[in-house]
N, C-alpha and C positions, 0 to 999 in steps of 0.2 A: 399901759396895756397889761393885762393879767399875765403873770409868769407862765401859766399853762398855755395860754394862747401864743405867747412868744416862742415857747418850746415847740409847739405844734407847727408854727410857720417855719421855724428853722428845719424841722423834719421834712416838711413839704419841699422846702428849697433844696435840701440835700437829694431827695428823690428825683426832683425835676432836673437837677444838675447831672445826675447819673443818666437820665433819659437823653438829655442834650448831648452828653459825651458819647453814648452808644450810637445815637443817630448821626453824630459828627455833623453838626449844623453847617459849618463852613463848607464841608465836602458836599452836603446836600444842596446848598446854594449854587456851588460850582456845577453840579450835575444838572440842576434845573436850567441854568444858563445854557449849558451844552445842548440839552434836549429842546429848549426853545429855539435855538439856532437850527437844529435839525427839522423841527416842526415848521419853520418858516421857509424851508427849501421847497420851491414849487414842484420839484421832481419827486418829492417824498412819496406821493400817492401813486407813482408808477408801480410800486410794490406795496399792495394794499395790506398784506400781513405785517410787513415791517412797519408801515405807517401806523397801523393800529397799535402795534407794540410800543412805538415811540410815544404816541399820544396818551396811551394808557399809563405808561411809566411816568410821563410828565404830570398827568393829572394826579397820580398817587403821590409823587414827590412834593408837588405844590400843596396838596392836602396835608401831608405830614408836617411840612414846614409851617403852614398856617396854624395847625393845631397846637404845635409846641410853642409858637410865638404868642398865641392867644393865652395859653396856660401861664407863660412867663408874665404877660401883662396883667392877668388877673391876680397872680401872686404878688406882684409889685403893688397892685391897687389895694390889697387887703389891709395892710397897716394903716393906710389913709382912711379906709372905711371905719376902722376901730377908733382912730384918732378923732374923726368927725363925730362918732357916736358918743365918745366920752366928753365931747364938748357940749352935748345936749343935757337937758335936765328932765327929771320926772318921766312921764310916759313916753315922751319923744326919745329919750335916752334908751329906755327899755326896748322900744320898737327898733331903733337903729342898731342896737347891739344884737338883737335877734336876727335882723337881716344880715349883719356881718357874719354871725355864726352860721347862718344857712348857706351863705356863699362859701365859707370855709369848708363846710361839710360837702358841698357840691364839688368844690375844687379837689378835695381829697379823692372823690370817686373818679373824676376825670383824669387826674394825674396817675392814679393806679391803673386806669384803663390804658393810658398811654404807655405806662411801664410794661404792661403785659405784652404790648406789640414788640418791645425790644427783646422779648424772650423767644421770638420766632427766628431761630438761627439754623434750623434743619436744612439738609441738602436741597430739599424741594419746596421749602416753606414759602419762597418768594413767588411760586407759580400761581397761575389761575387754577381754579378747582373744577373738577367734574364730579357732580353729585348724582348718585344712582339710588333711587328709593324703590324698595320692593315690598309688597304686602305679604304678610305671613298667612297662616291658616286662619280661617274664621269668616269666609264668605264676604257678604256686603260690609260687615263691620270692619274687617281688616282692610278691604279695598278703600273704604271711606277714610280710614285712619291714615293710610298711605297718602291719599290726596290731601288730607289736613296737614301732614308733615311737609309735603311739597309746598303748599301754600305758606306754611310757617317760614321756610327757608327763603322763599322768593320775597315774602314781606320783609324779612330781615335784610335782604339785599337792597330792596327798595328804600328802606329806612336810611341806609348808608349811601344811597345813590350808586350802587354797584350794578353794572349791566348784567342781565341774565339772558342766556340763549337756550331755549328748550330744544333738545335734539330729538327726543322721542317720548311719546306718551302712549302706553298700552292701557286702554280702558277696560274695566271689568264689564261683565255682561249686565250687571245691575248698576249699583252706585259705585263711584270711586274709580281707582286705577289699580291695575296689576303691578305696573312699574312705570318709572319715568327717569329720564336722564337729562340733566341740564348743566350748563356751564355757568359759573360765576366769574365774570371776566374782569377781575381787578387783581393787581399784584398782592401777594400774601393771602389770597383767598384760600389756597390749599392749607397753609400753615394754620390759618385761623379756624377753618371748618373741619380739619382732620380730627379734632377732638370730639366731633359729633358722630364719628363712625361707631356703629354697633347696633344693638337691638333696642328699639323704643317701644315701651309698653303703655297701652291706654286702658284705663278702667272707667266704665261709664254705664249708664242705663242705655241699652241699645235702642236707637231710634228705629231699628228694623224689626224689633220684637214686639208683636202686638200684645204680649203679656207684660211688657215693661220690665224685663229681667236685666240684671247686671251682666255685662259682657266684658271680657278681657281680650284685647286685640294686640297683635304684634306687627311691627314693620321694621325692615332692616335698612340702614343707611350706610352707603359705601361712599367714601370720598377719595378721589384720585387726583394726582397732579397732572395738569395738562402737559402733553408731550411737546418738547421743543426740538428744533433741528439738531441741537448738540447731543441729543440722547442716543442717537444711533440705534433706534428701534426699527429695523428693516423688516418688512413683511413681504416676502416674495409672492408674486401673483399665483404661483403654483401651490401656495399653502392656504389659499382662501377660496371659498365658494361664495359667489355673489348671486343672490336671488332678488328679483324685483317683484313688487306686488302693489295693489292699489291701497292708498292710505285710507284709514278709517277713523272716525271720530266717536264721540259718546253715542251709545245706543246703536252702533253699527252704521252710522251715517258715513257716506263717502265724502272725504275731504276734497278730493278732486277726481277727475274722470280719467286720469292716465295712471299707468303703472310706474309711479315716481318713487314710492317707498322702497327702501333698500335694506336687505338683511345680509350681513356678512358673517360667514362661519369660518373661524380659524381652525383648519383641519387638524393640525398637530395637537392643539390643546382642547378643542371642542368649544372654545369661547364663541358665543353668538352675540352680535350687537345689531341693533336696528336703528334706523333714522327715517322719519316720515314727515318732519315739520318744515323742510325746505320746499321751494317751488319746483325744483327740477331733480331728476334722477341723479345727475352729476353732482349737484350740491349735496344731496343726501348721502351719496357714496363718500364724498370728501369728509363730511361730518362723521359718518360711521367709522371711517378709517381712523380719525382722530381718537374716537372713543376706544376702538380696538387697540391702538398703540398705547393709550393710557393704561388699559387693563394689562397689556403685555409688559409694560414698564413696571407696574406694581407687582406682577408675578415674578419678574426678574429680581426686584428688590427683596421679595420674600424668600426667594431661593438663596440669594446672597446672605440674608440674615440667618437662614437655616444652616448654611455652611459654617457660619461663625458661631453656631449654637446660641443665637440671640433672637429667638422668635418673639420673646416677650420684651420688646424694646419699648420705645416711646408710645407706640400705639397700644397702650394698656387696655383700651376698650376694644379688644380683639374681635374679629368678625364673628357674629353669632352670639356674643355675650350681651346680656341685658345690661344697659348702662343708664337708663333713665325711665322713671315711671311718671305718668301723667294721670292723676286721679281726679275725675269729675264727680264721682259718687262713691261712697256716701259723704265724703268731705272733698274739699278743693285743695289740691296740692300738686306741685311738680317737684320731684326730688331726683337729683343726680346720685346714683348709687356709688360712684367712685369718689366724688369730692364732698358729698353730703350737702352740697349747695341746694337750697330749698326755697321755694316761693309759694305763696298761697293764692296766686292769681293766674290760674291756667289760661283764662281768656286772653290776658295780655301776652303770655308766652306764645300761645298758638297764633297770635297776631304778629309775631316776629320779634318780641322783646326777649331775646335769648342771649344778649351780651354778657350778662352775669354768669350764665352757665358756661359760655365759651371762655371767658376770662379765668374762671376757677378751674376749668378743664386744662387750660394751657399751663397754669401754675402747678396743677397736680402732675401733669406730664413731665414738667421740668424736675419736680421733686423725685418722681419715679426714676427718671433717667440718671439723676445724681446718686440714687441709692443702689444702682446696679453695678 
């Protein structure tokens, strides 16, 4: 085997050992065994919220263990691939070496992606995520852009088989949406997606301009950790106003014929949340309260950071700051303005291929926090 290849495999092995150490594989196996016993308890589903928490954590832990075991197996197989290739001759040898090199390159990417997951150690990083997308100024173009972003994140979740629950969609009068709120229901969704928070900018030929002029649109992405019972975010009934109204869909269509949609106003802060995607008024109120609690938790965190004079902490992509540009015309490019990560295939990115941006964002956030 070529010395450069041997050195590269040794580097991969060292990185993977670090990942295995941080994940604590034996503890992970013990936790999976414990969760499997809980999941097998026939009384588990008497408390549906707890049951979903157990099954979600079990699925995530099993996935983590499977991923790291597969990486270890692939790394163990690589020297064998090179040994077999070197036993060939002529064109067969060239092709076998090329295949081994391709697998080594792919393994590099997969090990680095796994390493990024070990960097998620913030207070709320293990939580599920609440994502809120709002269109900026710009009429139909901005509303359409907000809907494109919503689709991008839901497609990203689908790629990873992460469940998504849409709480509220406020449709624009023409195309697209004014805003949307949805949950990505998997452990570490908040830690992963929190680097997506900020203003996203789209440059393209407007499909809504009959003169075919170029248009710049903006949409804001907010990512919050889902509130858990240990957070002590109490919201007294006296501090909220609950309004009910009839749900509506695109173009003003009525989603149902009862006043099941719920709007909750938190009187002390003026925060307003809505939910209209559940079947009943009670379900919508419960979902809206979850979103309100998440917003109040984030407000509390920001106040605590302000007291410590640390407003510019890990969330370097602070609210309202432009953090990524998506250019469809006159050239094709998506570029993150914080990390300089760039790709020339916006179609793939808008179809949910954003792992490269997320991974570079997490590494950037880690460097920023170390420099403070």
